[in-house]
ROMIZA-584612 format. One record per residue (C-alpha): residue number from 1; x, y, z. Coordinates in Angstrom, 2 decimals. Layout:
// residues N
[rec NUM; [X; Y; Z]] ...
***
This chain:
// residues 74
[rec 1; [19.58; -208.97; 71.34]] [rec 2; [20.19; -204.97; 70.75]] [rec 3; [24.00; -205.86; 70.26]] [rec 4; [23.56; -208.07; 67.25]] [rec 5; [20.85; -205.93; 65.86]] [rec 6; [23.59; -203.12; 65.61]] [rec 7; [26.21; -205.60; 64.14]] [rec 8; [23.66; -206.56; 61.66]] [rec 9; [22.65; -202.86; 60.78]] [rec 10; [26.08; -202.15; 60.50]] [rec 11; [27.06; -205.00; 57.96]] [rec 12; [24.15; -203.98; 56.40]] [rec 13; [25.26; -200.24; 55.60]] [rec 14; [28.97; -201.18; 54.85]] [rec 15; [28.14; -203.45; 51.91]] [rec 16; [25.70; -200.89; 50.84]] [rec 17; [28.74; -198.56; 51.02]] [rec 18; [31.01; -200.87; 49.27]] [rec 19; [28.26; -201.05; 46.45]] [rec 20; [27.77; -197.34; 46.01]] [rec 21; [31.27; -196.50; 46.08]] [rec 22; [31.74; -198.93; 43.34]] [rec 23; [29.33; -197.75; 41.71]] [rec 24; [30.08; -194.09; 41.64]] [rec 25; [34.21; -194.26; 41.20]] [rec 26; [35.19; -194.14; 37.58]] [rec 27; [32.08; -193.58; 35.96]] [rec 28; [31.90; -189.99; 36.26]] [rec 29; [33.82; -186.71; 35.93]] [rec 30; [35.49; -185.28; 38.87]] [rec 31; [32.80; -183.08; 39.69]] [rec 32; [29.83; -185.51; 39.08]] [rec 33; [31.68; -188.34; 41.10]] [rec 34; [32.11; -185.53; 44.01]] [rec 35; [28.47; -184.81; 43.64]] [rec 36; [27.15; -188.29; 43.94]] [rec 37; [29.85; -188.68; 46.78]] [rec 38; [28.12; -185.73; 48.63]] [rec 39; [24.62; -186.76; 47.95]] [rec 40; [25.03; -190.51; 48.17]] [rec 41; [28.18; -191.64; 50.09]] [rec 42; [27.76; -188.70; 52.91]] [rec 43; [24.53; -189.45; 54.35]] [rec 44; [25.36; -193.34; 54.31]] [rec 45; [28.52; -192.61; 56.29]] [rec 46; [26.37; -190.42; 58.72]] [rec 47; [23.87; -193.57; 59.16]] [rec 48; [26.96; -195.75; 59.80]] [rec 49; [28.26; -193.45; 62.46]] [rec 50; [25.07; -193.29; 64.00]] [rec 51; [24.99; -197.47; 64.23]] [rec 52; [28.53; -197.10; 65.86]] [rec 53; [27.46; -194.42; 68.75]] [rec 54; [24.27; -196.59; 69.38]] [rec 55; [26.65; -199.44; 69.52]] [rec 56; [29.38; -198.07; 71.78]] [rec 57; [26.55; -197.07; 74.31]] [rec 58; [25.55; -200.79; 74.93]] [rec 59; [28.78; -202.80; 74.15]] [rec 60; [30.71; -203.61; 77.14]] [rec 61; [34.42; -202.91; 77.16]] [rec 62; [35.41; -206.85; 76.93]] [rec 63; [33.67; -207.02; 73.69]] [rec 64; [34.37; -203.68; 72.75]] [rec 65; [38.00; -203.33; 72.63]] [rec 66; [38.23; -200.59; 70.25]] [rec 67; [38.84; -197.03; 71.81]] [rec 68; [35.96; -194.68; 72.21]] [rec 69; [36.01; -191.01; 71.05]] [rec 70; [37.02; -189.89; 74.48]] [rec 71; [39.88; -192.27; 74.68]] [rec 72; [41.11; -191.27; 71.46]] [rec 73; [41.12; -187.35; 72.09]] [rec 74; [42.33; -187.71; 75.70]] 
***
């Protein structure tokens, strides 16, 4: 059940990221676009990273086939 909650949350966050990204790009000057990215996109990426980190803690290796951070580093 917890696994499904993480995946549902991740899906919602990714959709939100796509929408925010589309609403920012091309609509503002470079400076304003950068400021919007910092204030709206960066916190959302942090939220996504948190969901993925929590998911990694409970996902079995059979289901979660992507490498974890330590596996990528070493």
